C-alpha positions, -999 to 999 in steps of 0.1 A, spaced: 0 0 0 27 25 10 48 17 -22 18 23 -44 10 56 -27 46 67 -31 48 56 -67 16 75 -76 28 106 -58 61 104 -76 44 100 -110 22 131 -103 51 152 -93 70 142 -125 40 150 -147 39 185 -134 76 191 -140 80 178 -175 66 209 -193 87 231 -170 119 211 -177 113 210 -215 109 247 -217 140 253 -196 160 229 -219 151 247 -251 153 283 -237 189 288 -248 194 261 -274 171 246 -299 169 208 -295 153 179 -312 130 155 -294 154 127 -286 179 153 -274 153 167 -250 145 132 -236 182 124 -231 188 157 -213 160 152 -189 172 116 -182 208 128 -177 201 158 -156 172 145 -135 172 107 -138 136 109 -150 127 88 -180 100 102 -203 88 86 -235 82 101 -270 45 95 -263 48 120 -235 71 145 -251 56 150 -285 20 157 -274 35 182 -249 55 199 -277 24 200 -299 5 217 -270 32 242 -265 32 250 -302 -6 255 -302 -2 279 -272 24 298 -293 52 291 -267 73 269 -290 81 268 -327 102 244 -346 125 243 -376 136 214 -398 173 206 -401 179 186 -433 214 175 -443 228 146 -463 244 128 -434 214 124 -411 176 120 -413 158 153 -411 153 165 -375 128 189 -361 144 214 -337 122 230 -311 128 265 -296 109 290 -275 91 319 -290 93 354 -275 61 346 -257 75 313 -245 106 331 -231 84 356 -213 62 328 -199 92 308 -188 107 338 -169 74 340 -149 74 302 -144 110 303 -132 101 331 -108 72 311 -94 93 280 -92 121 296 -71 95 311 -47 77 279 -44 109 259 -40 121 281 -13 88 281 6 85 243 4 122 239 15 116 262 44 85 243 54 103 209 53 133 222 73 111 237 100 
């Protein structure tokens, strides 16, 4: 029972963070999907699937927060590189501000 509870809690926390992580990854450097997945795995240990990432990127594009460009060359298959729009950058600045405030508040609460 406890393991199931902790597993569900962990899954819900991760779901809420994926969008935030993706936007922070592509804020300074455009990336293709697999690159985003690997960066999340390397930096956080979280494993996300293409089935999670691509619908999220599609939603971000619909919300005009992300755009993409195709990179086509002779050596590799074409890749779609994602990057933040101006609106996406503005939104991410607000999100990061909220994150730092929340993170500090929660940390203070846990410590006390």
